gemmi code that builds the backbone of each chain (N, CA, C; Angstrom):
import gemmi

chains = {
    "A": [
        ("UNK", (16.700, 15.342, 1.326), (15.308, 15.301, 1.206), (14.484, 14.119, 2.075)),
        ("UNK", (13.314, 14.338, 2.318), (12.821, 13.443, 3.336), (11.975, 12.367, 2.532)),
        ("UNK", (12.181, 11.097, 2.798), (11.641, 10.010, 2.177), (10.730, 9.181, 2.977)),
        ("UNK", (9.766, 8.399, 2.369), (9.053, 7.487, 3.054), (9.143, 6.271, 2.113)),
        ("UNK", (9.194, 5.054, 2.753), (9.237, 3.758, 1.822), (7.997, 2.887, 2.071)),
        ("UNK", (7.436, 2.363, 1.053), (6.364, 1.455, 1.273), (6.827, 0.182, 0.744)),
        ("UNK", (6.717, -0.924, 1.629), (7.234, -2.262, 1.169), (5.896, -3.218, 1.048)),
        ("UNK", (5.677, -3.709, -0.085), (4.390, -4.357, -0.295), (4.738, -6.004, -0.484)),
        ("UNK", (5.963, -6.339, -0.786), (6.295, -7.695, -1.220), (6.813, -8.367, 0.063)),
        ("UNK", (6.624, -9.784, 0.145), (7.033, -10.626, 1.259), (8.562, -10.882, 0.869)),
        ("UNK", (9.438, -10.960, 2.079), (10.763, -11.380, 1.804), (10.842, -12.721, 1.198)),
        ("UNK", (11.802, -13.095, 0.476), (11.962, -14.441, -0.207), (10.918, -14.703, -1.242)),
        ("UNK", (9.917, -13.864, -1.327), (8.814, -14.249, -2.408), (9.013, -13.352, -3.666)),
        ("UNK", (9.500, -12.065, -3.256), (9.778, -11.108, -4.412), (10.842, -10.326, -3.934)),
        ("UNK", (11.444, -9.512, -4.980), (12.556, -8.836, -4.558), (12.372, -7.541, -3.753)),
        ("UNK", (10.945, -7.275, -3.607), (10.541, -6.020, -3.034), (11.281, -5.684, -1.673)),
        ("UNK", (11.212, -6.482, -0.768), (11.862, -6.121, 0.510), (13.342, -5.902, 0.557)),
        ("UNK", (14.090, -6.663, -0.322), (15.427, -6.604, -0.487), (15.761, -5.302, -1.191)),
        ("UNK", (15.085, -5.030, -2.305), (15.327, -3.774, -2.995), (15.133, -2.626, -2.127)),
        ("UNK", (13.972, -2.557, -1.315), (13.665, -1.485, -0.493), (14.729, -1.302, 0.541)),
        ("UNK", (15.253, -2.363, 1.165), (16.326, -2.335, 2.135), (17.628, -1.623, 1.510)),
        ("UNK", (17.958, -2.053, 0.276), (19.130, -1.413, -0.307), (18.936, -0.092, -0.632)),
        ("UNK", (17.653, 0.344, -1.199), (17.429, 1.687, -1.485), (17.383, 2.572, -0.271)),
        ("UNK", (16.843, 1.938, 0.882), (16.942, 2.793, 2.070), (18.228, 3.090, 2.525)),
        ("UNK", (19.194, 1.936, 2.463), (20.529, 2.072, 2.771), (21.249, 3.133, 2.014)),
        ("UNK", (20.893, 3.167, 0.669), (21.560, 4.107, -0.149), (21.128, 5.521, 0.236)),
        ("UNK", (19.794, 5.668, 0.595), (19.326, 7.037, 0.813), (20.137, 7.543, 2.194)),
        ("UNK", (20.063, 6.797, 3.124), (20.711, 7.111, 4.361), (22.226, 7.522, 4.263)),
        ("UNK", (22.902, 6.733, 3.356), (24.413, 6.901, 3.187), (24.538, 8.133, 2.306)),
        ("UNK", (23.523, 8.682, 1.670), (23.778, 9.763, 0.805), (23.195, 11.058, 1.495)),
        ("UNK", (22.921, 10.892, 2.794), (22.518, 11.977, 3.619), (21.002, 12.428, 3.674)),
        ("UNK", (20.166, 11.580, 3.053), (18.742, 11.898, 3.052), (18.128, 11.414, 4.249)),
        ("UNK", (16.960, 11.855, 4.674), (16.315, 11.250, 5.864), (15.256, 10.364, 5.419)),
        ("UNK", (14.926, 9.353, 6.268), (13.730, 8.526, 5.898), (12.726, 8.762, 7.103)),
        ("UNK", (11.676, 9.211, 6.748), (10.602, 9.534, 7.872), (10.029, 8.231, 8.301)),
        ("UNK", (9.683, 7.314, 7.481), (9.168, 6.026, 7.894), (9.231, 5.101, 6.764)),
        ("UNK", (9.339, 3.720, 7.233), (9.172, 2.598, 6.382), (7.862, 1.880, 6.726)),
        ("UNK", (6.957, 1.845, 5.913), (5.817, 1.355, 5.975), (5.416, -0.018, 5.323)),
        ("UNK", (5.210, -1.038, 6.247), (5.213, -2.330, 5.499), (3.657, -2.775, 5.349)),
        ("UNK", (3.314, -3.099, 4.193), (1.778, -3.269, 3.868), (1.743, -4.553, 3.073)),
        ("UNK", (0.573, -4.970, 3.026), (0.365, -6.205, 2.068), (1.313, -7.338, 2.704)),
        ("UNK", (1.826, -8.073, 1.695), (2.665, -9.186, 2.055), (3.933, -8.668, 2.768)),
        ("UNK", (4.229, -7.444, 2.684), (5.383, -6.800, 3.291), (5.526, -6.792, 4.699)),
        ("UNK", (4.325, -6.997, 5.338), (4.369, -7.298, 6.858), (5.242, -8.491, 7.270)),
        ("UNK", (5.389, -9.379, 6.326), (6.159, -10.513, 6.665), (7.662, -10.161, 7.206)),
        ("UNK", (8.005, -8.982, 6.741), (9.462, -8.613, 7.055), (9.480, -8.296, 8.440)),
        ("UNK", (8.404, -8.228, 9.228), (8.394, -8.000, 10.610), (8.248, -9.215, 11.485)),
        ("UNK", (8.234, -10.312, 10.816), (7.953, -11.597, 11.523), (9.389, -12.226, 12.086)),
        ("UNK", (9.350, -12.225, 13.472), (10.552, -12.599, 13.990), (10.759, -14.034, 14.006)),
        ("UNK", (9.850, -14.825, 13.634), (9.958, -16.348, 13.526), (10.394, -16.812, 12.315)),
        ("UNK", (10.849, -15.792, 11.237), (11.304, -16.195, 10.014), (12.824, -16.654, 10.269)),
        ("UNK", (13.101, -17.945, 9.785), (14.514, -18.335, 10.031), (15.112, -18.817, 8.635)),
        ("UNK", (15.527, -17.946, 7.949), (16.069, -18.215, 6.640), (17.461, -19.028, 6.848)),
        ("UNK", (17.905, -19.715, 5.732), (19.197, -20.555, 5.775), (20.335, -19.537, 6.097)),
        ("UNK", (21.423, -20.041, 6.773), (22.449, -19.312, 7.205), (23.202, -18.444, 6.107)),
        ("UNK", (23.175, -19.137, 4.864), (23.921, -18.425, 3.671), (22.971, -17.348, 2.962)),
        ("UNK", (21.691, -17.243, 3.562), (20.747, -16.173, 2.797), (20.605, -14.949, 3.681)),
        ("UNK", (20.251, -13.972, 3.065), (20.197, -12.686, 3.816), (18.933, -12.811, 4.770)),
        ("UNK", (19.091, -12.420, 6.063), (18.017, -12.251, 7.045), (17.413, -10.996, 7.013)),
        ("UNK", (16.329, -10.902, 6.214), (15.861, -9.608, 6.020), (15.175, -8.850, 7.312)),
        ("UNK", (14.426, -9.692, 7.994), (13.916, -8.920, 9.339), (15.047, -8.365, 10.088)),
        ("UNK", (16.093, -9.253, 10.179), (17.401, -8.668, 10.955), (18.141, -7.576, 10.369)),
        ("UNK", (18.110, -7.431, 8.966), (18.836, -6.327, 8.229), (17.990, -5.119, 8.577)),
        ("UNK", (16.714, -5.199, 8.522), (15.813, -3.919, 8.781), (16.184, -3.559, 10.255)),
        ("UNK", (16.220, -4.565, 11.113), (16.433, -4.157, 12.602), (17.767, -3.433, 12.656)),
        ("UNK", (18.782, -3.998, 12.174), (20.057, -3.449, 12.138), (20.103, -1.883, 11.511)),
        ("UNK", (19.411, -1.772, 10.478), (19.261, -0.354, 9.977), (18.687, 0.468, 10.896)),
        ("UNK", (17.630, -0.036, 11.634), (16.850, 0.819, 12.592), (17.777, 1.241, 13.793)),
        ("UNK", (18.696, 0.220, 14.209), (19.607, 0.432, 15.340), (20.515, 1.465, 14.801)),
        ("UNK", (21.044, 1.481, 13.619), (22.037, 2.482, 13.117), (21.416, 3.827, 12.984)),
        ("UNK", (20.199, 3.990, 12.513), (19.551, 5.281, 11.946), (18.402, 5.688, 12.754)),
        ("UNK", (17.907, 4.809, 13.692), (16.841, 5.064, 14.421), (15.546, 5.204, 13.466)),
        ("UNK", (15.501, 4.294, 12.548), (14.319, 4.329, 11.540), (12.995, 4.045, 12.083)),
        ("UNK", (12.110, 4.669, 11.553), (10.560, 4.265, 11.920), (9.980, 3.093, 11.143)),
        ("UNK", (9.995, 2.094, 11.773), (9.549, 0.767, 11.014), (8.003, 0.481, 11.479)),
        ("UNK", (7.101, 0.721, 10.551), (5.764, 0.355, 10.941), (5.124, -0.685, 10.020)),
        ("UNK", (4.597, -1.684, 10.536), (3.866, -2.760, 9.823), (2.446, -2.507, 10.200)),
        ("UNK", (1.611, -2.582, 8.946), (0.098, -2.274, 9.079), (-0.360, -3.333, 9.976)),
        ("UNK", (-1.251, -2.966, 10.879), (-1.833, -3.745, 11.975), (-2.874, -4.820, 11.426)),
        ("UNK", (-3.682, -4.306, 10.471), (-4.764, -5.018, 9.760), (-4.113, -6.088, 8.946)),
        ("UNK", (-3.212, -5.614, 8.052), (-2.512, -6.660, 7.179), (-1.537, -7.650, 7.940)),
        ("UNK", (-0.938, -7.209, 9.120), (-0.229, -8.153, 9.890), (-0.900, -9.156, 10.543)),
        ("UNK", (-2.029, -8.570, 11.358), (-2.792, -9.644, 12.086), (-3.325, -10.698, 11.339)),
        ("UNK", (-3.919, -10.252, 10.028), (-4.373, -11.229, 9.138), (-3.520, -12.325, 8.761)),
        ("UNK", (-2.305, -11.881, 8.629), (-1.165, -12.810, 8.188), (-0.388, -13.411, 9.326)),
        ("UNK", (-0.729, -13.281, 10.386), (-0.009, -13.912, 11.571), (1.151, -13.220, 12.094)),
        ("UNK", (1.157, -11.865, 11.921), (2.307, -11.017, 12.442), (1.728, -10.350, 13.563)),
        ("UNK", (1.973, -10.574, 14.921), (1.301, -10.053, 16.082), (2.316, -9.515, 17.148)),
        ("UNK", (1.949, -8.361, 17.731), (2.762, -8.012, 18.788), (2.027, -8.592, 20.043)),
        ("UNK", (2.540, -8.322, 21.283), (2.145, -8.952, 22.437), (0.684, -8.570, 22.665)),
        ("UNK", (0.250, -7.294, 22.522), (-1.157, -6.888, 22.803), (-2.105, -7.497, 21.790)),
        ("UNK", (-1.796, -7.564, 20.517), (-2.612, -8.253, 19.479), (-2.644, -9.728, 19.809)),
        ("UNK", (-1.639, -10.419, 20.091), (-1.702, -11.736, 20.540), (-2.744, -12.097, 21.574)),
        ("UNK", (-2.644, -11.192, 22.612), (-3.466, -11.295, 23.767), (-5.036, -11.197, 23.331)),
        ("UNK", (-5.159, -10.058, 22.572), (-6.494, -9.703, 22.119), (-7.149, -10.782, 21.276)),
        ("UNK", (-6.392, -11.458, 20.405), (-6.838, -12.605, 19.718), (-6.600, -13.855, 20.224)),
        ("UNK", (-6.320, -14.012, 21.409), (-6.065, -15.174, 22.237), (-5.163, -16.185, 21.528)),
        ("UNK", (-4.028, -15.598, 21.188), (-2.975, -16.555, 20.675), (-1.926, -16.739, 21.696)),
        ("UNK", (-1.292, -17.870, 21.589), (-0.368, -18.364, 22.606), (1.130, -17.458, 22.699)),
        ("UNK", (1.378, -16.912, 21.406), (2.647, -16.239, 21.404), (2.541, -15.092, 20.339)),
        ("UNK", (3.429, -14.170, 20.502), (3.570, -13.059, 19.474), (4.863, -13.265, 18.760)),
        ("UNK", (4.959, -12.505, 17.664), (6.160, -12.715, 16.763), (6.708, -11.415, 16.090)),
        ("UNK", (6.262, -10.257, 16.517), (6.668, -8.984, 15.849), (8.027, -8.797, 16.289)),
        ("UNK", (8.998, -8.602, 15.176), (10.400, -8.472, 15.622), (10.632, -7.061, 16.327)),
        ("UNK", (11.631, -7.154, 17.122), (11.838, -5.925, 17.956), (12.267, -4.818, 17.043)),
        ("UNK", (11.804, -3.553, 17.207), (12.221, -2.586, 16.480), (11.047, -2.101, 15.584)),
        ("UNK", (10.191, -3.059, 15.317), (8.873, -2.822, 14.393), (7.727, -2.402, 15.233)),
        ("UNK", (6.878, -1.764, 14.679), (5.644, -1.304, 15.484), (4.378, -1.689, 14.690)),
        ("UNK", (3.535, -2.230, 15.167), (2.201, -2.559, 14.523), (1.226, -1.341, 14.599)),
        ("UNK", (0.841, -0.775, 13.530), (-0.148, 0.484, 13.686), (-0.996, 0.616, 12.330)),
        ("UNK", (-1.971, 1.429, 12.454), (-2.865, 1.494, 11.442), (-2.469, 2.373, 10.099)),
        ("UNK", (-3.281, 2.489, 9.234), (-2.968, 2.993, 7.927), (-2.791, 4.539, 8.135)),
        ("UNK", (-3.181, 5.092, 8.982), (-3.129, 6.405, 9.385), (-1.540, 6.831, 9.340)),
        ("UNK", (-0.733, 5.810, 9.704), (0.849, 6.090, 9.698), (1.271, 6.243, 8.328)),
        ("UNK", (0.512, 5.527, 7.268), (0.948, 5.714, 6.058), (0.569, 7.177, 5.433)),
        ("UNK", (-0.688, 7.565, 5.817), (-1.295, 8.703, 5.458), (-0.391, 9.889, 5.900)),
        ("UNK", (0.089, 9.813, 7.254), (0.957, 10.787, 7.825), (2.230, 10.792, 7.119)),
        ("UNK", (2.808, 9.581, 6.600), (4.004, 9.496, 5.971), (4.028, 10.344, 4.587)),
        ("UNK", (2.828, 10.099, 3.850), (2.611, 10.911, 2.614), (2.703, 12.432, 2.944)),
        ("UNK", (2.068, 12.752, 4.026), (2.025, 14.087, 4.276), (3.327, 14.749, 4.732)),
        ("UNK", (4.074, 14.012, 5.422), (5.301, 14.410, 6.035), (6.411, 14.411, 4.943)),
        ("UNK", (6.358, 13.662, 3.911), (7.673, 13.295, 3.214), (7.590, 14.079, 1.876)),
        ("UNK", (8.940, 14.268, 1.345), (9.046, 14.847, 0.006), (8.761, 13.876, -1.056)),
        ("UNK", (9.276, 12.689, -0.641), (9.168, 11.504, -1.763), (8.589, 10.353, -1.102)),
        ("UNK", (7.691, 9.591, -1.648), (7.204, 8.327, -1.128), (7.498, 7.335, -2.181)),
        ("UNK", (8.191, 6.305, -2.042), (8.557, 5.249, -2.922), (7.944, 3.906, -2.543)),
        ("UNK", (7.180, 3.359, -3.517), (6.581, 1.995, -3.323), (7.329, 0.907, -3.851)),
        ("UNK", (7.599, -0.168, -3.066), (8.372, -1.315, -3.614), (7.458, -2.561, -3.508)),
        ("UNK", (7.165, -3.271, -4.668), (6.488, -4.460, -4.706), (5.191, -4.309, -5.445)),
        ("UNK", (4.370, -5.326, -5.315), (4.495, -6.480, -4.538), (5.632, -7.555, -4.984)),
    ],
    "B": [
        ("UNK", (-0.557, 18.262, 14.118), (0.090, 17.188, 13.306), (-0.098, 17.592, 11.747)),
        ("UNK", (-1.399, 18.239, 11.536), (-1.698, 18.710, 10.183), (-1.282, 20.054, 9.811)),
        ("UNK", (-0.031, 20.237, 9.948), (0.452, 21.673, 9.561), (0.884, 21.851, 8.015)),
        ("UNK", (1.308, 20.582, 7.594), (1.828, 20.620, 6.133), (0.512, 20.898, 5.106)),
        ("UNK", (0.996, 21.646, 4.118), (-0.057, 21.890, 3.139), (-0.614, 20.732, 2.404)),
        ("UNK", (-1.775, 20.695, 1.937), (-2.655, 19.604, 1.409), (-1.851, 19.157, 0.267)),
        ("UNK", (-1.553, 17.759, 0.163), (-0.779, 17.156, -0.897), (-1.858, 16.519, -1.932)),
        ("UNK", (-1.648, 16.380, -3.168), (-2.506, 15.678, -4.184), (-1.808, 14.341, -4.294)),
        ("UNK", (-2.561, 13.290, -3.898), (-2.040, 11.922, -4.027), (-2.746, 11.099, -5.121)),
        ("UNK", (-1.891, 10.510, -5.990), (-2.447, 9.905, -7.105), (-2.212, 8.386, -6.736)),
        ("UNK", (-3.365, 7.668, -6.607), (-3.111, 6.053, -6.468), (-3.226, 5.475, -7.727)),
        ("UNK", (-2.360, 4.744, -8.157), (-2.448, 3.847, -9.357), (-2.763, 2.511, -8.932)),
        ("UNK", (-3.776, 1.978, -9.464), (-4.289, 0.686, -9.051), (-4.141, -0.263, -10.516)),
        ("UNK", (-3.431, -1.398, -10.226), (-3.341, -2.200, -11.545), (-3.634, -3.746, -11.196)),
        ("UNK", (-4.019, -3.991, -10.080), (-4.358, -5.420, -9.693), (-5.938, -5.811, -9.990)),
        ("UNK", (-6.003, -7.044, -10.453), (-7.559, -7.512, -10.757), (-8.072, -7.690, -9.401)),
        ("UNK", (-9.375, -7.601, -9.194), (-10.219, -7.467, -8.100), (-9.930, -8.704, -7.039)),
        ("UNK", (-9.820, -9.993, -7.627), (-9.817, -11.202, -6.624), (-8.709, -11.970, -6.952)),
        ("UNK", (-7.678, -11.563, -7.734), (-6.563, -12.347, -8.007), (-5.510, -12.385, -6.711)),
        ("UNK", (-5.577, -11.391, -5.951), (-4.726, -11.320, -4.821), (-5.607, -10.458, -3.816)),
        ("UNK", (-4.870, -10.172, -2.708), (-5.449, -9.279, -1.731), (-4.931, -7.814, -1.874)),
        ("UNK", (-4.130, -7.497, -2.812), (-3.684, -6.103, -2.825), (-4.596, -5.263, -3.412)),
        ("UNK", (-5.687, -5.618, -4.121), (-6.655, -4.792, -4.634), (-7.414, -4.235, -3.501)),
        ("UNK", (-7.863, -5.042, -2.722), (-8.726, -4.758, -1.492), (-7.975, -3.825, -0.526)),
        ("UNK", (-6.641, -4.157, -0.359), (-5.760, -3.563, 0.591), (-5.524, -1.996, 0.216)),
        ("UNK", (-5.452, -2.002, -1.226), (-5.254, -0.558, -1.799), (-6.464, 0.293, -1.529)),
        ("UNK", (-7.552, -0.266, -1.708), (-8.838, 0.494, -1.401), (-8.859, 0.799, 0.134)),
        ("UNK", (-8.568, -0.072, 0.943), (-8.479, 0.205, 2.418), (-7.536, 1.442, 2.689)),
        ("UNK", (-6.480, 1.380, 1.939), (-5.512, 2.733, 2.169), (-6.442, 3.868, 1.596)),
        ("UNK", (-7.078, 3.741, 0.539), (-7.829, 4.971, -0.055), (-8.882, 5.480, 0.984)),
        ("UNK", (-9.488, 4.418, 1.590), (-10.595, 4.633, 2.678), (-9.909, 5.450, 3.684)),
        ("UNK", (-8.764, 4.916, 4.191), (-8.078, 5.588, 5.521), (-7.628, 6.987, 5.052)),
        ("UNK", (-7.179, 7.137, 3.783), (-6.667, 8.515, 3.345), (-7.794, 9.476, 3.216)),
        ("UNK", (-8.927, 8.847, 2.731), (-10.097, 9.650, 2.654), (-10.587, 10.216, 4.029)),
        ("UNK", (-10.436, 9.237, 4.934), (-10.926, 9.598, 6.336), (-10.163, 10.769, 7.004)),
        ("UNK", (-8.844, 10.611, 6.562), (-7.981, 11.711, 6.899), (-7.987, 13.052, 6.019)),
        ("UNK", (-8.954, 13.112, 5.178), (-9.348, 14.110, 4.269), (-8.120, 14.522, 3.388)),
        ("UNK", (-7.521, 13.526, 2.761), (-6.513, 13.741, 1.721), (-7.142, 13.912, 0.480)),
        ("UNK", (-6.401, 14.682, -0.434), (-6.865, 14.908, -1.827), (-6.446, 13.675, -2.657)),
        ("UNK", (-7.320, 12.868, -2.942), (-6.957, 11.677, -3.723), (-7.459, 11.586, -5.162)),
        ("UNK", (-6.733, 11.041, -5.936), (-7.188, 10.624, -7.292), (-6.836, 9.173, -7.508)),
        ("UNK", (-7.759, 8.496, -8.065), (-7.547, 7.054, -8.370), (-7.567, 6.713, -9.875)),
        ("UNK", (-6.401, 6.035, -10.299), (-6.344, 5.729, -11.684), (-6.314, 4.272, -11.796)),
        ("UNK", (-7.291, 3.682, -12.587), (-7.401, 2.337, -12.738), (-6.710, 1.953, -14.109)),
        ("UNK", (-5.676, 1.190, -13.909), (-4.973, 0.659, -15.176), (-5.141, -0.795, -15.133)),
        ("UNK", (-4.675, -1.422, -16.342), (-4.487, -2.926, -16.387), (-5.748, -3.571, -16.014)),
        ("UNK", (-5.547, -4.582, -15.297), (-6.679, -5.520, -14.853), (-7.469, -4.988, -13.641)),
        ("UNK", (-6.904, -3.821, -13.069), (-7.800, -3.076, -12.046), (-9.088, -2.541, -12.612)),
        ("UNK", (-9.227, -2.338, -13.845), (-10.336, -1.889, -14.448), (-11.602, -2.823, -14.048)),
        ("UNK", (-11.291, -4.071, -13.922), (-12.128, -5.068, -13.539), (-12.775, -4.790, -12.112)),
        ("UNK", (-12.108, -4.097, -11.283), (-12.587, -3.790, -9.929), (-13.905, -3.023, -9.910)),
        ("UNK", (-14.058, -2.282, -11.053), (-15.176, -1.309, -11.297), (-16.416, -2.162, -12.026)),
        ("UNK", (-16.306, -3.397, -12.328), (-17.375, -3.964, -13.058), (-18.712, -3.985, -12.340)),
        ("UNK", (-19.701, -3.683, -13.179), (-21.145, -3.915, -12.443), (-21.412, -5.402, -12.152)),
        ("UNK", (-22.292, -5.649, -11.276), (-22.884, -6.953, -11.073), (-21.826, -8.091, -10.834)),
        ("UNK", (-20.813, -7.606, -9.763), (-19.878, -8.892, -9.478), (-20.578, -9.610, -8.344)),
        ("UNK", (-20.184, -11.016, -8.557), (-20.798, -11.915, -7.565), (-19.702, -12.859, -7.121)),
        ("UNK", (-18.906, -12.286, -6.259), (-17.584, -13.120, -5.787), (-18.057, -13.857, -4.647)),
        ("UNK", (-19.132, -14.048, -4.110), (-19.561, -14.800, -2.966), (-19.097, -16.238, -3.124)),
        ("UNK", (-19.154, -16.792, -4.284), (-18.958, -18.169, -4.493), (-17.529, -18.461, -4.359)),
        ("UNK", (-16.621, -17.519, -4.491), (-15.209, -17.603, -4.170), (-14.784, -17.052, -2.850)),
        ("UNK", (-15.701, -17.035, -1.996), (-15.527, -16.585, -0.506), (-14.875, -15.142, -0.602)),
        ("UNK", (-15.181, -14.311, -1.380), (-14.570, -12.916, -1.448), (-15.777, -11.877, -1.166)),
        ("UNK", (-15.364, -10.777, -0.665), (-16.267, -9.672, -0.473), (-16.459, -8.865, -1.866)),
        ("UNK", (-17.502, -8.295, -2.084), (-17.668, -7.507, -3.360), (-16.861, -6.145, -3.400)),
        ("UNK", (-15.732, -6.175, -4.078), (-14.777, -5.042, -4.155), (-15.527, -3.692, -4.602)),
        ("UNK", (-16.497, -3.910, -5.516), (-17.174, -2.719, -5.999), (-18.005, -1.939, -5.017)),
        ("UNK", (-18.486, -2.745, -4.004), (-19.339, -2.243, -2.888), (-18.253, -1.325, -1.983)),
        ("UNK", (-17.145, -1.784, -1.729), (-16.187, -0.944, -0.972), (-15.715, 0.253, -1.790)),
        ("UNK", (-15.601, 0.089, -3.048), (-15.177, 1.288, -3.924), (-16.346, 2.331, -3.773)),
        ("UNK", (-17.560, 1.803, -3.894), (-18.648, 2.778, -3.861), (-18.747, 3.490, -2.645)),
        ("UNK", (-18.076, 3.092, -1.444), (-18.080, 3.836, -0.267), (-17.120, 5.243, -0.407)),
        ("UNK", (-16.160, 5.133, -1.282), (-15.278, 6.242, -1.382), (-15.991, 7.607, -1.660)),
        ("UNK", (-16.957, 7.766, -2.603), (-17.633, 8.979, -2.690), (-18.291, 9.534, -1.502)),
        ("UNK", (-18.713, 8.723, -0.593), (-19.224, 9.144, 0.614), (-18.253, 9.788, 1.587)),
        ("UNK", (-17.000, 9.467, 1.267), (-15.796, 10.071, 1.965), (-15.329, 11.203, 1.258)),
        ("UNK", (-15.899, 11.575, 0.140), (-15.596, 12.833, -0.656), (-14.529, 12.469, -1.690)),
        ("UNK", (-14.211, 11.157, -1.917), (-13.303, 10.864, -2.954), (-14.125, 10.568, -4.235)),
        ("UNK", (-14.052, 11.261, -5.250), (-14.780, 10.839, -6.413), (-14.061, 11.197, -7.595)),
        ("UNK", (-12.748, 11.103, -7.625), (-11.886, 11.301, -8.805), (-11.356, 10.052, -9.263)),
        ("UNK", (-12.228, 9.347, -10.194), (-11.936, 8.092, -10.681), (-11.472, 8.222, -12.064)),
        ("UNK", (-10.250, 7.707, -12.397), (-9.824, 7.814, -13.850), (-9.615, 6.424, -14.371)),
        ("UNK", (-10.058, 6.052, -15.487), (-9.811, 4.829, -16.088), (-9.026, 4.794, -17.381)),
        ("UNK", (-7.919, 4.015, -17.345), (-7.161, 3.943, -18.561), (-7.880, 3.516, -19.770)),
        ("UNK", (-7.980, 4.409, -20.830), (-8.773, 4.123, -21.960), (-8.233, 2.802, -22.626)),
        ("UNK", (-6.915, 2.657, -22.629), (-6.380, 1.498, -23.366), (-6.666, 0.156, -22.755)),
        ("UNK", (-6.515, 0.296, -21.378), (-6.955, -1.024, -20.479), (-8.471, -1.352, -20.694)),
        ("UNK", (-9.277, -0.293, -20.712), (-10.703, -0.638, -20.790), (-11.013, -1.188, -22.096)),
        ("UNK", (-10.220, -0.874, -23.176), (-10.543, -1.299, -24.597), (-10.020, -2.788, -24.556)),
        ("UNK", (-8.776, -3.009, -24.031), (-8.171, -4.289, -24.045), (-9.090, -5.284, -23.342)),
        ("UNK", (-9.780, -4.918, -22.349), (-10.760, -5.901, -21.693), (-12.078, -5.720, -22.394)),
        ("UNK", (-12.234, -5.173, -23.508), (-13.530, -5.291, -24.113), (-14.541, -4.536, -23.428)),
        ("UNK", (-14.379, -3.653, -22.573), (-15.338, -2.997, -21.814), (-15.565, -1.527, -22.365)),
        ("UNK", (-16.817, -1.074, -21.830), (-17.066, 0.360, -22.055), (-17.673, 0.947, -20.783)),
        ("UNK", (-17.860, 2.298, -20.689), (-18.051, 3.026, -19.526), (-19.407, 2.457, -18.930)),
        ("UNK", (-20.344, 2.066, -19.741), (-21.610, 1.529, -19.210), (-21.503, 0.240, -18.341)),
        ("UNK", (-20.304, -0.456, -18.542), (-20.095, -1.679, -17.732), (-19.461, -1.386, -16.286)),
        ("UNK", (-19.443, -0.174, -15.976), (-18.602, 0.195, -14.762), (-19.656, 0.669, -13.858)),
        ("UNK", (-19.323, 0.481, -12.424), (-20.358, 0.821, -11.386), (-20.142, 2.254, -10.856)),
        ("UNK", (-19.244, 2.968, -11.238), (-19.066, 4.262, -10.689), (-18.893, 5.356, -11.823)),
        ("UNK", (-19.228, 6.621, -11.602), (-18.891, 7.484, -12.696), (-17.533, 7.846, -12.833)),
        ("UNK", (-16.846, 7.581, -13.877), (-15.400, 7.720, -14.174), (-15.041, 8.633, -15.292)),
        ("UNK", (-13.890, 9.104, -15.278), (-13.381, 9.796, -16.443), (-12.400, 8.853, -17.256)),
        ("UNK", (-12.704, 8.548, -18.494), (-11.815, 7.816, -19.220), (-10.597, 8.722, -19.796)),
        ("UNK", (-9.415, 8.210, -19.424), (-8.269, 9.082, -19.895), (-7.292, 8.292, -20.670)),
        ("UNK", (-6.638, 9.023, -21.662), (-5.584, 8.474, -22.524), (-4.254, 8.728, -21.786)),
        ("UNK", (-3.246, 8.139, -22.579), (-1.824, 8.141, -21.942), (-1.409, 9.624, -21.646)),
        ("UNK", (-1.741, 10.391, -22.415), (-1.188, 11.763, -22.243), (-2.025, 12.425, -20.950)),
        ("UNK", (-3.221, 12.093, -20.836), (-3.985, 12.779, -19.825), (-3.396, 12.151, -18.375)),
        ("UNK", (-3.158, 10.736, -18.377), (-2.550, 10.143, -17.175), (-1.195, 10.714, -16.900)),
        ("UNK", (-0.373, 10.996, -17.916), (0.893, 11.684, -17.622), (0.740, 12.980, -16.985)),
        ("UNK", (-0.287, 13.597, -17.450), (-0.628, 14.917, -16.810), (-1.133, 14.916, -15.272)),
        ("UNK", (-1.847, 13.766, -15.033), (-2.268, 13.618, -13.683), (-1.091, 13.465, -12.806)),
        ("UNK", (-0.305, 12.514, -13.224), (0.989, 12.256, -12.531), (1.904, 13.303, -12.286)),
        ("UNK", (1.980, 14.237, -13.437), (2.798, 15.301, -13.288), (2.423, 16.336, -12.230)),
        ("UNK", (1.006, 16.348, -12.012), (0.443, 17.361, -11.055), (0.384, 16.684, -9.576)),
        ("UNK", (0.710, 15.516, -9.471), (0.580, 14.970, -8.177), (1.878, 15.168, -7.195)),
        ("UNK", (1.631, 15.209, -5.969), (2.635, 15.380, -5.030), (3.356, 13.961, -4.802)),
        ("UNK", (2.426, 13.001, -4.752), (2.863, 11.673, -4.656), (2.010, 10.755, -5.391)),
        ("UNK", (2.782, 9.593, -5.962), (1.971, 8.652, -6.545), (2.184, 7.387, -5.876)),
        ("UNK", (1.129, 6.548, -5.344), (1.267, 5.380, -4.749), (0.820, 4.319, -5.683)),
        ("UNK", (1.701, 3.320, -5.939), (1.403, 2.184, -6.779), (0.897, 0.934, -6.117)),
        ("UNK", (-0.257, 0.506, -6.499), (-0.744, -0.867, -5.856), (-1.063, -1.781, -7.035)),
    ],
}
model = gemmi.Model(1)
for chain_id, residues in chains.items():
    chain = gemmi.Chain(chain_id)
    for i, (resn, *xyz) in enumerate(residues, 1):
        res = gemmi.Residue()
        res.name, res.seqid = resn, gemmi.SeqId(i, " ")
        for name, pos in zip(("N", "CA", "C"), xyz):
            atom = gemmi.Atom()
            atom.name, atom.element = name, gemmi.Element(name[0])
            atom.pos, atom.b_iso = gemmi.Position(*pos), 0.0
            res.add_atom(atom)
        chain.add_residue(res)
    model.add_chain(chain)
structure = gemmi.Structure()
structure.add_model(model)
structure.setup_entities()
């Protein structure tokens, strides 16, 4: 079955991102496809490359990247929610005249249309969080 | 891109209007989905019923009036608003306190709405 995942919670503030990661892992290992993971609301923090959790804690942005590398996942963070919370790619950083960007590699900043498309294209859409 | 048959999407709203930013972001999603001509139904449960209150004045807490944004939805063709009867009663409100025409639904009717949906999105 084709799934899409919505992550609404920030890593380390709620179990949302961690549970979504485990669920996505479980889906992929049981032979399902994941059309897209859409990070919205505080979930955009999962795409923050500058997050530096302690060594003995799970690095969620890194785990998502790893999953992307293994399964070519489509990881999309909402551009409006991201920019508002300081998660910017290079072009947004330039546009807002910021000195640096911090979007993790493997993530894409894009609009809510991507979430609309995910609901259109998927058999199941599961929301995690906030 | 739009070859797939039209799906019925139920959006379940449960957040208070100004307790966090999720209420507003949920409506932003609804507006985007409406702009893409999705078949949307909104169910207001729990504190989200407060999003529909008349005469909100959130300027003093530096917030934009959420009911104004909600009122834009019918312009985009979304006018299926359902309010959880129990939540409405818990908040001591009645239909006349609300800024949009809504259908008041009980638990069974909500179950039916969910059963008929292609997707439910929880905000």
